Backbone as CSV, one residue per row, in Angstrom:
resi,resn,N_x,N_y,N_z,CA_x,CA_y,CA_z,C_x,C_y,C_z
1,LYS,13.873,38.527,5.692,13.329,39.885,5.560,14.462,40.906,5.475
2,HIS,15.456,40.759,6.357,16.555,41.731,6.351,17.369,41.636,5.057
3,LEU,17.610,40.433,4.579,18.344,40.266,3.327,17.585,40.882,2.154
4,LEU,16.278,40.693,2.128,15.471,41.299,1.069,15.599,42.821,1.101
5,GLU,15.507,43.379,2.298,15.606,44.836,2.424,16.992,45.329,2.031
6,GLU,18.015,44.553,2.374,19.366,44.921,1.978,19.539,44.902,0.461
7,ASN,18.716,44.079,-0.203,18.762,43.988,-1.659,17.772,44.924,-2.346
8,GLY,17.212,45.856,-1.581,16.402,46.904,-2.173,14.911,46.652,-2.231
9,TYR,14.458,45.542,-1.642,13.029,45.246,-1.658,12.337,45.844,-0.434
10,GLN,11.128,46.325,-0.624,10.274,46.721,0.489,9.390,45.523,0.824
11,VAL,9.381,45.089,2.083,8.796,43.801,2.457,7.570,43.988,3.346
12,THR,6.514,43.250,3.021,5.344,43.132,3.886,5.220,41.670,4.276
13,VAL,5.118,41.394,5.576,5.088,40.018,6.080,3.672,39.661,6.527
14,PHE,3.232,38.472,6.155,1.938,37.944,6.582,2.153,36.630,7.310
15,MET,1.440,36.434,8.399,1.491,35.169,9.126,0.562,34.166,8.452
16,ALA,1.054,32.938,8.296,0.274,31.907,7.596,-0.625,31.172,8.586
17,THR,-1.681,31.846,9.001,-2.568,31.308,10.032,-3.969,31.023,9.505
18,GLY,-4.161,31.164,8.201,-5.507,31.071,7.643,-6.092,32.451,7.439
19,ILE,-5.983,33.301,8.455,-6.467,34.683,8.351,-5.420,35.554,7.651
20,GLY,-4.164,35.428,8.069,-3.101,36.247,7.493,-2.893,35.989,6.016
21,ASP,-2.892,34.710,5.621,-2.651,34.430,4.210,-3.874,34.757,3.356
22,THR,-5.061,34.726,3.944,-6.250,35.198,3.225,-6.147,36.698,2.960
23,ALA,-5.712,37.446,3.972,-5.511,38.891,3.790,-4.473,39.158,2.703
24,MET,-3.416,38.330,2.673,-2.391,38.489,1.646,-2.986,38.317,0.249
25,GLU,-3.788,37.271,0.070,-4.406,37.045,-1.241,-5.281,38.234,-1.645
26,GLU,-6.013,38.792,-0.696,-6.878,39.936,-0.994,-6.066,41.160,-1.422
27,LEU,-4.931,41.378,-0.760,-4.108,42.538,-1.100,-3.340,42.320,-2.400
28,ILE,-2.980,41.071,-2.706,-2.396,40.776,-4.021,-3.402,41.139,-5.108
29,ALA,-4.669,40.785,-4.874,-5.722,41.076,-5.856,-5.874,42.575,-6.094
30,GLU,-5.541,43.376,-5.090,-5.592,44.839,-5.239,-4.338,45.391,-5.910
31,ARG,-3.454,44.489,-6.321,-2.230,44.840,-7.061,-1.302,45.740,-6.251
32,LEU,-1.154,45.415,-4.981,-0.277,46.192,-4.107,1.155,45.673,-4.084
33,PHE,1.405,44.504,-4.698,2.725,43.885,-4.620,3.288,43.614,-6.009
34,ASP,4.612,43.620,-6.095,5.299,43.322,-7.352,5.738,41.868,-7.434
35,ALA,5.753,41.159,-6.304,6.169,39.757,-6.275,5.735,39.145,-4.953
36,VAL,5.759,37.821,-4.906,5.388,37.102,-3.687,6.415,36.003,-3.401
37,ILE,6.910,35.963,-2.164,7.611,34.787,-1.660,6.648,34.129,-0.682
38,ASP,6.202,32.937,-1.018,5.240,32.228,-0.163,5.969,31.073,0.507
39,MET,6.356,31.281,1.754,7.151,30.287,2.474,6.316,29.291,3.250
40,SER,5.006,29.520,3.346,4.223,28.643,4.214,2.795,28.454,3.712
41,PRO,2.630,27.632,2.664,1.278,27.339,2.184,0.616,26.190,2.939
42,GLY,0.993,25.997,4.196,0.486,24.873,4.982,-1.022,24.841,5.137
43,GLY,-1.673,25.992,5.001,-3.126,26.022,5.112,-3.815,25.178,4.056
44,ILE,-3.117,24.942,2.942,-3.717,24.122,1.885,-3.842,22.683,2.344
45,ILE,-2.847,22.176,3.070,-2.959,20.793,3.548,-3.984,20.694,4.675
46,ASP,-4.137,21.744,5.473,-5.181,21.734,6.505,-6.579,21.767,5.892
47,SER,-6.675,22.239,4.641,-7.967,22.237,3.959,-8.420,20.828,3.582
48,LEU,-7.495,19.861,3.612,-7.830,18.478,3.271,-8.502,17.731,4.418
49,ILE,-8.361,18.251,5.635,-8.875,17.540,6.809,-10.048,18.305,7.406
50,GLU,-10.864,17.606,8.148,-11.982,18.261,8.822,-11.467,19.007,10.046
51,GLY,-11.778,20.290,10.126,-11.396,21.053,11.304,-9.947,21.478,11.346
52,GLY,-9.316,21.681,10.186,-7.942,22.169,10.179,-7.866,23.598,10.682
53,THR,-6.962,23.869,11.616,-6.921,25.199,12.236,-6.341,26.267,11.314
54,ARG,-5.606,25.859,10.276,-4.994,26.825,9.354,-5.686,26.821,7.989
55,THR,-6.884,26.289,7.892,-7.530,26.075,6.602,-7.454,27.316,5.711
56,ALA,-6.998,27.109,4.475,-6.766,28.213,3.553,-8.053,28.654,2.875
57,CYS,-8.041,29.908,2.413,-9.157,30.401,1.608,-9.117,29.716,0.237
58,PRO,-10.233,29.670,-0.484,-10.273,28.965,-1.771,-9.285,29.478,-2.808
59,THR,-8.905,30.755,-2.720,-8.000,31.333,-3.718,-6.529,31.253,-3.324
60,ARG,-6.247,30.526,-2.262,-4.859,30.416,-1.792,-3.953,29.919,-2.908
61,LEU,-2.849,30.627,-3.131,-1.840,30.329,-4.154,-2.343,30.543,-5.586
62,GLU,-3.399,31.316,-5.759,-3.937,31.520,-7.102,-3.803,32.963,-7.600
63,THR,-3.958,33.932,-6.708,-4.122,35.317,-7.133,-2.896,35.867,-7.849
64,ALA,-1.715,35.622,-7.300,-0.498,36.155,-7.926,-0.323,35.612,-9.338
65,GLY,-0.603,34.326,-9.509,-0.466,33.726,-10.825,-1.455,34.275,-11.830
66,LEU,-2.690,34.519,-11.395,-3.702,35.058,-12.301,-3.361,36.481,-12.728
67,ILE,-2.761,37.258,-11.799,-2.343,38.616,-12.140,-1.064,38.585,-12.984
68,GLY,-0.227,37.570,-12.710,1.002,37.419,-13.482,2.237,37.969,-12.818
69,ILE,2.190,38.196,-11.496,3.385,38.698,-10.827,4.283,37.523,-10.421
70,PRO,5.598,37.747,-10.320,6.542,36.675,-10.007,6.285,36.061,-8.635
71,GLN,6.568,34.746,-8.543,6.406,34.032,-7.279,7.576,33.092,-7.021
72,VAL,7.939,32.997,-5.748,8.839,31.941,-5.265,8.073,31.223,-4.154
73,ILE,7.915,29.913,-4.313,7.103,29.131,-3.386,7.980,28.130,-2.659
74,VAL,7.655,27.886,-1.387,8.376,26.946,-0.524,7.329,26.072,0.177
75,PRO,7.610,24.776,0.429,6.601,23.920,1.066,6.554,24.033,2.594
76,GLY,6.851,25.214,3.125,6.848,25.393,4.567,5.496,25.065,5.185
77,GLY,5.521,24.296,6.266,4.295,23.976,6.984,3.472,22.859,6.377
78,LEU,3.916,22.283,5.259,3.204,21.141,4.699,3.594,19.837,5.398
79,ASP,4.576,19.903,6.273,5.045,18.704,6.965,4.131,18.296,8.119
80,PHE,3.111,19.096,8.399,2.186,18.714,9.481,0.772,19.186,9.170
81,ILE,-0.187,18.531,9.822,-1.570,18.994,9.835,-1.893,19.457,11.247
82,SER,-2.876,20.328,11.356,-3.196,20.940,12.644,-4.703,20.898,12.882
83,PRO,-5.254,19.709,13.232,-6.704,19.605,13.424,-7.156,20.152,14.777
84,LEU,-8.382,20.624,14.809,-9.002,20.960,16.086,-9.042,19.714,16.973
85,ARG,-8.922,19.901,18.262,-8.939,18.750,19.170,-10.235,17.966,19.065
86,SER,-11.322,18.651,18.766,-12.619,17.983,18.659,-12.730,17.124,17.395
87,LYS,-11.770,17.260,16.469,-11.814,16.527,15.202,-10.789,15.392,15.140
88,TYR,-10.187,15.057,16.269,-9.202,13.973,16.269,-9.872,12.638,15.967
89,THR,-9.172,11.811,15.239,-9.638,10.448,14.958,-8.626,9.466,15.535
90,PRO,-9.000,8.198,15.742,-8.048,7.214,16.282,-6.779,7.080,15.431
91,GLU,-6.920,7.279,14.114,-5.755,7.163,13.227,-4.667,8.166,13.592
92,TYR,-5.067,9.321,14.099,-4.085,10.345,14.446,-3.133,9.891,15.552
93,ASP,-3.569,8.976,16.402,-2.722,8.515,17.503,-1.503,7.746,17.027
94,THR,-1.513,7.282,15.763,-0.386,6.514,15.235,0.686,7.408,14.624
95,ARG,0.436,8.692,14.535,1.357,9.590,13.848,2.354,10.243,14.806
96,LYS,3.484,10.649,14.241,4.384,11.524,14.987,3.627,12.805,15.309
97,SER,3.901,13.367,16.478,3.189,14.586,16.846,4.098,15.520,17.634
98,PHE,3.655,16.761,17.725,4.397,17.782,18.464,3.394,18.747,19.058
99,ARG,3.574,19.085,20.316,2.684,20.038,20.999,3.426,21.361,21.203
100,PRO,3.100,22.380,20.397,3.750,23.678,20.582,3.246,24.425,21.814
101,ASP,2.034,24.042,22.273,1.463,24.652,23.468,0.371,23.714,23.993
102,LYS,-0.329,24.133,25.036,-1.336,23.273,25.655,-2.571,23.066,24.794
103,LEU,-2.786,23.953,23.821,-4.019,23.915,23.035,-3.888,23.156,21.722
104,ARG,-2.661,22.998,21.225,-2.499,22.422,19.888,-1.622,21.178,19.913
105,ARG,-1.954,20.251,19.017,-1.130,19.082,18.770,-0.965,18.964,17.262
106,LEU,0.231,19.173,16.789,0.517,19.088,15.365,0.853,17.654,15.015
107,LEU,0.315,17.173,13.889,0.485,15.791,13.477,1.212,15.736,12.144
108,ARG,2.138,14.779,12.036,2.910,14.644,10.814,1.999,14.315,9.624
109,SER,2.138,15.061,8.539,1.381,14.759,7.319,1.936,13.480,6.698
110,ASN,1.044,12.692,6.087,1.483,11.416,5.532,1.662,11.502,4.015
111,ILE,2.122,10.406,3.425,2.432,10.383,1.998,1.196,10.672,1.153
112,ASP,0.064,10.057,1.495,-1.153,10.275,0.706,-1.583,11.735,0.734
113,GLU,-1.552,12.352,1.911,-1.930,13.767,2.025,-0.986,14.650,1.218
114,LEU,0.309,14.339,1.286,1.287,15.173,0.591,1.194,15.013,-0.924
115,ARG,0.905,13.825,-1.391,0.696,13.659,-2.831,-0.548,14.420,-3.282
116,GLN,-1.584,14.368,-2.468,-2.821,15.072,-2.809,-2.593,16.580,-2.844
117,VAL,-1.897,17.099,-1.836,-1.681,18.547,-1.789,-0.712,18.990,-2.879
118,ALA,0.213,18.117,-3.296,1.101,18.448,-4.417,0.279,18.659,-5.687
119,GLY,-0.736,17.817,-5.887,-1.611,17.977,-7.045,-2.404,19.266,-6.993
120,ILE,-2.898,19.605,-5.820,-3.670,20.848,-5.658,-2.788,22.056,-5.956
121,ILE,-1.586,22.059,-5.370,-0.671,23.185,-5.582,-0.277,23.283,-7.050
122,ALA,0.004,22.147,-7.673,0.386,22.163,-9.087,-0.732,22.745,-9.947
123,ARG,-1.963,22.355,-9.702,-3.084,22.886,-10.490,-3.218,24.392,-10.309
124,LYS,-3.045,24.860,-9.082,-3.158,26.294,-8.827,-2.050,27.070,-9.541
125,LEU,-0.815,26.578,-9.451,0.298,27.282,-10.090,0.244,27.161,-11.603
126,ASN,-0.171,26.017,-12.112,-0.270,25.830,-13.564,-1.281,26.776,-14.198
127,ALA,-2.291,27.191,-13.424,-3.333,28.066,-13.965,-2.862,29.507,-14.115
128,GLY,-1.742,29.846,-13.484,-1.224,31.206,-13.566,-0.353,31.405,-14.789
129,HIS,0.071,32.653,-14.997,0.913,32.941,-16.153,2.127,33.802,-15.817
130,GLY,2.409,34.027,-14.549,3.619,34.737,-14.164,4.751,33.760,-13.908
131,PRO,5.994,34.248,-13.838,7.135,33.371,-13.573,7.105,32.821,-12.145
132,VAL,7.416,31.522,-12.003,7.358,30.845,-10.701,8.571,29.935,-10.545
133,LYS,9.130,29.919,-9.358,10.110,28.909,-8.969,9.654,28.304,-7.648
134,PHE,9.835,26.994,-7.522,9.442,26.281,-6.305,10.714,25.736,-5.667
135,LEU,11.055,26.259,-4.484,12.284,25.866,-3.797,11.992,24.862,-2.695
136,ILE,12.763,23.770,-2.667,12.595,22.705,-1.678,13.802,22.688,-0.744
137,PRO,13.627,23.012,0.542,14.727,22.856,1.496,14.841,21.382,1.894
138,LEU,15.900,20.717,1.484,16.006,19.270,1.641,16.129,18.815,3.093
139,ASN,16.546,19.717,3.977,16.785,19.324,5.367,15.680,19.736,6.331
140,GLY,14.472,19.959,5.804,13.346,20.243,6.691,12.544,21.440,6.263
141,TRP,11.204,21.299,6.418,10.264,22.303,5.932,9.691,23.192,7.035
142,SER,10.084,22.978,8.281,9.604,23.813,9.383,10.579,23.685,10.540
143,ARG,10.302,24.401,11.602,11.158,24.338,12.785,11.175,22.951,13.422
144,ILE,10.132,22.151,13.139,10.031,20.824,13.762,10.272,19.689,12.766
145,ASP,10.702,20.034,11.548,10.982,19.022,10.528,12.464,19.047,10.184
146,GLY,13.027,17.868,9.947,14.425,17.755,9.569,15.148,16.765,10.462
147,PRO,16.376,16.380,10.110,17.134,15.406,10.908,17.214,15.802,12.380
148,GLY,16.828,14.879,13.251,16.870,15.129,14.687,15.699,15.913,15.227
149,ARG,14.734,16.246,14.373,13.566,17.006,14.816,12.338,16.096,14.831
150,PRO,11.314,16.443,15.619,10.237,15.478,15.907,9.366,15.077,14.721
151,MET,9.312,15.874,13.645,8.433,15.550,12.528,9.182,15.020,11.308
152,TYR,10.433,14.678,11.449,11.249,14.285,10.299,10.707,13.032,9.629
153,ASP,10.415,13.132,8.347,9.932,11.998,7.551,10.354,12.241,6.105
154,PRO,11.597,11.910,5.763,12.098,12.214,4.419,11.337,11.498,3.315
155,ALA,10.788,10.310,3.586,10.031,9.588,2.560,8.767,10.359,2.182
156,ALA,8.086,10.904,3.191,6.873,11.683,2.918,7.210,12.950,2.135
157,ASN,8.265,13.651,2.536,8.668,14.855,1.818,9.034,14.535,0.368
158,SER,9.748,13.431,0.176,10.150,13.043,-1.177,8.944,12.712,-2.044
159,ALA,7.920,12.103,-1.450,6.708,11.778,-2.208,6.040,13.055,-2.715
160,PHE,6.046,14.096,-1.890,5.482,15.385,-2.315,6.252,15.944,-3.505
161,VAL,7.579,15.949,-3.388,8.412,16.525,-4.453,8.231,15.746,-5.753
162,GLU,8.208,14.431,-5.660,8.025,13.595,-6.843,6.695,13.899,-7.539
163,GLU,5.628,14.000,-6.751,4.317,14.284,-7.331,4.251,15.698,-7.897
164,LEU,4.876,16.634,-7.197,4.878,18.022,-7.667,5.582,18.122,-9.013
165,ARG,6.748,17.502,-9.138,7.487,17.523,-10.408,6.656,16.904,-11.530
166,LYS,5.934,15.851,-11.200,5.133,15.142,-12.191,3.996,16.016,-12.730
167,GLN,3.415,16.840,-11.849,2.204,17.565,-12.235,2.418,19.024,-12.643
168,LEU,3.524,19.625,-12.226,3.761,21.020,-12.604,4.092,21.122,-14.087
169,LYS,3.650,22.204,-14.718,4.037,22.433,-16.101,5.545,22.688,-16.173
170,LYS,6.114,22.433,-17.339,7.567,22.360,-17.486,8.290,23.675,-17.240
171,ASP,7.611,24.804,-17.406,8.320,26.070,-17.223,8.381,26.520,-15.767
172,ILE,7.849,25.727,-14.838,7.984,26.016,-13.413,9.099,25.135,-12.860
173,GLU,10.187,25.768,-12.483,11.337,25.020,-11.976,11.118,24.605,-10.522
174,VAL,11.419,23.343,-10.222,11.487,22.866,-8.844,12.970,22.734,-8.501
175,ARG,13.418,23.557,-7.580,14.846,23.629,-7.247,15.080,23.132,-5.825
176,GLU,15.887,22.102,-5.678,16.204,21.571,-4.358,17.434,22.274,-3.798
177,VAL,17.368,22.632,-2.523,18.450,23.335,-1.849,18.873,22.508,-0.645
178,ASP,20.149,22.202,-0.542,20.663,21.373,0.543,20.772,22.210,1.810
179,ALA,19.633,22.461,2.419,19.576,23.334,3.597,18.271,23.087,4.331
180,TRP,18.225,23.571,5.549,17.006,23.605,6.354,16.284,24.910,6.040
181,ILE,14.980,24.939,6.188,14.190,26.104,5.798,14.610,27.379,6.533
182,GLU,15.186,27.254,7.729,15.585,28.449,8.473,17.086,28.728,8.399
183,ASP,17.812,27.993,7.548,19.236,28.249,7.377,19.469,29.541,6.592
184,PRO,20.504,30.294,6.942,20.841,31.485,6.146,21.089,31.155,4.675
185,ILE,21.646,29.978,4.389,21.905,29.609,2.996,20.596,29.478,2.219
186,PHE,19.535,29.050,2.904,18.247,28.949,2.214,17.655,30.342,1.984
187,ALA,17.834,31.234,2.924,17.382,32.619,2.726,18.061,33.227,1.501
188,SER,19.350,32.960,1.366,20.084,33.482,0.205,19.569,32.859,-1.089
189,ALA,19.238,31.568,-1.049,18.701,30.893,-2.234,17.349,31.478,-2.630
190,LEU,16.546,31.853,-1.634,15.255,32.484,-1.921,15.433,33.809,-2.658
191,ILE,16.373,34.601,-2.190,16.579,35.908,-2.809,17.142,35.756,-4.214
192,GLU,18.024,34.789,-4.401,18.544,34.516,-5.738,17.408,34.131,-6.691
193,ALA,16.515,33.254,-6.210,15.379,32.844,-7.045,14.445,34.020,-7.324
194,LEU,14.231,34.877,-6.326,13.374,36.047,-6.529,13.973,36.970,-7.574
195,ASP,15.274,37.212,-7.478,15.926,38.066,-8.478,15.740,37.498,-9.886
196,GLU,15.813,36.174,-10.002,15.669,35.536,-11.312,14.259,35.729,-11.882
197,VAL,13.239,35.508,-11.046,11.872,35.660,-11.567,11.527,37.137,-11.799
198,MET,12.123,38.032,-11.030,11.872,39.449,-11.256,12.456,39.893,-12.600
199,LYS,13.596,39.338,-12.982,14.202,39.686,-14.267,13.327,39.222,-15.427
200,LYS,12.590,38.117,-15.226,11.683,37.650,-16.258,10.527,38.612,-16.492
């Protein structure tokens, strides 16, 4: 946020909780923004499971593309699912997990889920007509993903990237960055990508 402001952008931040990103989509539709950096579309993967706490609205990742404003997308939060406790299944007990508090247990997303969500995201972005870049932080997609962190699963992340590349139309660049999602170098890469799509 500070780097964006230093580069002359006025920034509005939305929390990716299902409610916050829905509000963002509604305000994009009102044409209040010139561009979108979407760092956490994790609600889309929660839409695949019953009782996902971050479940996205149906238009998630669609509005900016339909209007045609520039976008930079990151797979933040796709490394886990967040089901309601009442919706747990025995299969969930076999997964890596992390408890951020007493009420939630985050579960590592698997290869099948990530391939499925890559297809959903690709279809949504392909339907738009504004410039888009998709940035992949190779060293982790959230605070709990990456080498030495509890949700690290490079094979699952790679399966997502492979499927995304396969399904995205050719004019949407998928750019890998050798960084963790919260590294300053990744923040700089985001701003560089934003400047590029804004010039388009």
